[in-house]
C-alpha positions, 0 to 999 in steps of 0.5 A, a space after each residue: 500500500 505504501 508503494 502505491 501511495 508513493 506512486 500516486 504522490 509521484 504522479 501527482 507531483 508530475 501532473 502539478 509540474 506539467 500543469 505549471 509548465 503549461 500555465 507558464 507557456 500559456 502566459 508567455 504566449 499571451 505576453 508575446 501576442 500582446 507585445 508583438 507588432 502584428 494584428 492577430 485575430 481568431 474566429 470560430 466556425 461562425 466567423 465570430 471573433 474569439 481572440 484579439 491582441 493589442 495590435 488588433 485592437 489598435 487596428 480596429 480602433 476598439 477594445 477587445 471587450 467591445 469587439 469579442 463575439 462580433 462577426 467578421 463583417 462588423 469588423 471590416 475583415 471579411 476580405 481578409 478571410 477570403 482567397 488564399 492563405 497568403 495575400 497582400 491587400 490595400 485596406 483601410 482600418 479605423 482611418 488607417 489606410 495602407 498595404 497589408 500582408 495577410 496570413 490565414 490558417 486553421 486550427 481547432 480549439 475544444 474540438 471545433 474549427 477556428 481560423 487564425 488571421 494575422 495582419 502586418 502593416 507593409 506600408 512602413 517597410 515599403 516606404 523604407 525600401 522606397 527611400 533606400 531605392 531613391 538614395 541608391 538612385 541619387 548616388 548613381 545619378 550624382 556619380 554619373 553627373 560628376 563624372 561628366 561635369 567635373 572634366 567639363 568645368 576643368 576644361 572650360 576653365 583651361 580654355 578660358 585662360 588660353 583665350 584671354 592669355 596675351 599673347 596666345 600660345 602658338 598651339 592654342 587652336 589645337 588645345 581648343 580643339 582637344 578641349 571641345 572634343 572632350 566636352 562633346 564626348 562627355 556630353 554624348 556620354 551623359 546623353 546616353 546615360 539619360 536616355 538609358 534612364 528614360 528607357 528604364 522608367 518608361 518600359 511599356 506594358 507587353 503587347 501580347 501576341 503569338 510568338 514562335 519561340 524557335 524563330 525568335 531565338 534564331 533571329 537573336 542569334 543572327 544579330 550577333 556577328 562577333 562570335 557564332 552562338 551554338 544552338 541546342 534547340 528544344 521542342 517547337 513552341 508557340 507562346 503568348 508574349 510580347 515578341 519585341 520585348 522578349 527579343 530585346 531581353 535575349 539580345 541583352 543576354 547573348 551580348 553579355 555572354 559573347 562579351 564574356 566569352 571573348 575575354 577567354 576565347 570561349 564559346 556561347 551556347 543557347 537553347 530552351 526546354 520545357 520543365 513541368 509548367 514552365 518554359 526555360 530559355 538559357 544562355 551560357 558562356 565560357 567566360 571568366 564568370 561573375 565576381 560580384 553577384 550582389 549588384 547584378 540587377 542594380 540600375 546603372 551598375 556595370 563593370 564594362 568600361 563603356 557600359 551603361 548598366 541597364 541591360 540586365 535591369 531592363 531584361 529583368 523588368 521584361 521578364 517580370 512583366 511577363 510573370 516570369 523570372 530571370 536569373 544569372 549565376 556562375 555555372 556549376 560545372 565549368 568556367 563561365 556563367 549561365 542566364 536563365 529566363 523562366 516563363 510560366 506556361 499555365 496560361 500559354 497557348 502551347 503548340 508542340 510539333 507545329 
């Protein structure tokens, strides 16, 4: 009997410790929910509010005592419970308008189904990203302008001193000619830079039409005369896209690949494949590879002496405008790098063997 009582006491102590741990974990969860800077709501199977944290109260503009038990429509959250589990919505809550990240999931409480809704304000993050983007752009613009204006200012000062010197040096006309030539060259460079900036800022929406992929790639290859591009053709394909924009994208990729291959007397290869629900067009080279992958898609960043730094940025914009994606990375086998354009085929009109 004594052993039984000992076992009962031990079990009771274990249950007490487990209950204490559960209470502590529950208190910690409540504290985290109260302090976290995202709005959390829990609704029962009748879409009535059962739980809300402080951020949720601030979002709705009322205390939990007043809104618990309210239906989702009364709280203005009906749109958040529709659609997929993850979404981004433009909504106004209690006078606060902005863009919100929405996450929705299901759980059970006391055997009954519930929905958990989490709302995070993306406006501040987007404003920070916008501010950083403007800072980067201003730095790039300032750098390019200084590169042109500084020598122009220096040369005009030198030419002015030559013109007013008495007597003028015997080679003053030659100095004048050289100075004006430098000024013209820098003005041309600045003009190209501004045209490139305008191109990036005003990329038109794609004009969708039927594009025969093989013909498009053959046209792109024929435009590159510095180095023959080896073709590894995939299946015949007709896609719905803006042929002019895709052609410009592929021209940029091939041009970059040939630039790299010429440095090492290597080759350039190009082809396409169908991979499940997407089309992949690839261009690879035997060049020296990429030394700085962090700035590949930064506008106006370039490692080429006469480059403008917009080719890859413009290409990525075109890819994303077609709901696609563009990647550029060092090859996993062999020297050089590989560019891949991914285009979804969900809504494409496909024609194999056409």
